[in-house]
N, C-alpha and C positions, 0 to 999 in steps of 0.2 A: 823140704820145698825147695824148689830151683829158684836161687838167688838171680839168675839170669834171665827170669821169665817176667814179662810185663803183659798185664791184661789192658786192652785197648777196645774201643769201638770196632766192630768189623764194618768196613768201607766196601762199596762196589768194586774199587780196584784191587780189592783183595780176593775176590771171589773165583778167579782161574787158579790160585793156589790153593784156596779152600777146596775145590773139586779135586784137584789132585791128591790132596792129604786125604779127603774122604773117600777116594777110591782105594789108596793104599791101606786106610785103616781096616776096610771091610772086604779087602781083596780076597781073604780066606775064610770068610763066613758068608754074607748075603751077597756079594758081587756076582759069584759064578749063577746065581738063579737071574740076576737083572741083566747082565751084561754076557755077551758072546765074545768078546775080546776087549782087551784096554782101549779106552778112547783115543783118537787120533788128537792132534792138537787143534784142529777145526771143531772137532766133537767137544773137547773140553771146554773151548770158547763158548759154543753153544750152550753147555750145561753151567757154565759160570753166567751167562745171561739170565738163565732161568733163576739161579740163585739171587742174582741182582734184583730180579722181580719180586722174589720173596721178602728181600730185604725191605723194600718200599711198603710193605703191607702195614697198616696202621697198629697192629696189635703186636708186631715183631720187633724184638730188641736182640742184638747179636753182638759178641764180643769173640776176639781173637786172643790168643796167647802167642806172643811174640819172644823169640830168642833175641835179646836185646844185643848179645855178642856178635851175631851172624845176620839179624834182620828176618830172620827165616820164620813164617808162619808155622807154629808147631802144633796148634789146638785151636778149637773154636766151638762156640755154643750159640744155639738160637733159641730163645725164649719167647713163647707166646703169652701175653700178658691180657687177661681177660677180666675186666672190672667188675663190679656190682652192676646189674642191670644189663649185661650184655645180651644181644639178642640172638636168635637162630642164624640171622643172615651174617652176624660177625663170626660166629662158628664155621659156616659154611664156606665164608670166603677165607678163611684161615687155614683150612685143610688142601694140602697141595693137591691139583689136578695134573695129572701126567697125561697131556694129550698130544705133545710134539717130542719126537724121538730122533735120536742120532743112530747111525747105523749099527753101532755095536751094541744098542739097548736091544731088551727083548720086551716089546710094547705090551705084550699078554701079562707079562709078569708085573710091570709096573701099573698096569691098570688095575690089576688084583690087588695090589698092594695099597693102592689110592683107597679102593673101596673098604677094603678091611681096616685101614687107618680111620676112615670116617665113622664106619661102624663103632670101633672101639671108643673113639674119642667120644661120640655122641651117646654111647651106653655109659662110660664112666666119668665123663666129666660134664657133658651138656653145656648149658650155659652158667654153671655156677661160676663164681669168681675164683680164679686160679691164674698161677704163674707156672706155666709148663716147660718142661726142658724139651723142645722139639727136636733137636739134633745136638749131639755132643760128639766130638771127635778129637782124639790127640793121636798125632803122627806115631805109627808103631815104633819108630826109632827114638821117641822121647816118651814112651810110656813107663810108669811106675816112678816118676818124678814127683808127682803131686800136681801135675799141671790140671788134670780133670778137676780135682779138688778144688783148685785156684779158681776155675772157670764158675764150678758150682756156688762157690762162696761169693764170688763176684755178682753173680745173678740174685742170690739172696739178698745181698747189701742193696742191690738195685730195687729189688720188689719191696724192700722196707721203705724206700725212699717215696 
């Protein structure tokens, strides 16, 4: 485990760094299907505002991994916590809807992803009580150091509270 890593709540002011790490993390996998170029600084700011909106959802918990020697955000996780008695509207409001885009995004791909995520969630989880990892990223430069494990363990501890 990385002894210089600390897990903290993810705050709205962290979202600009979050979206940059998110892009780097998936740059060689899903990003080429969703973006036609790396986002500009203006586009990153817009994407960060979208993440901030998700942070404000009632069933969302989010944490970041910080390298305490540099202050750098090196990983993050979003959890969706659905308690007993969740309603379909809770489910519907928790699934990201991609309806505003920056010029580097491929809107058709984002819409298709949103639809498919909703279908999969409804089929496999529905309104059953659960704690779901909605997004987990670790900066490629920091992978293999146990940061993802730390983020998952932190979420499990939070779920038990």
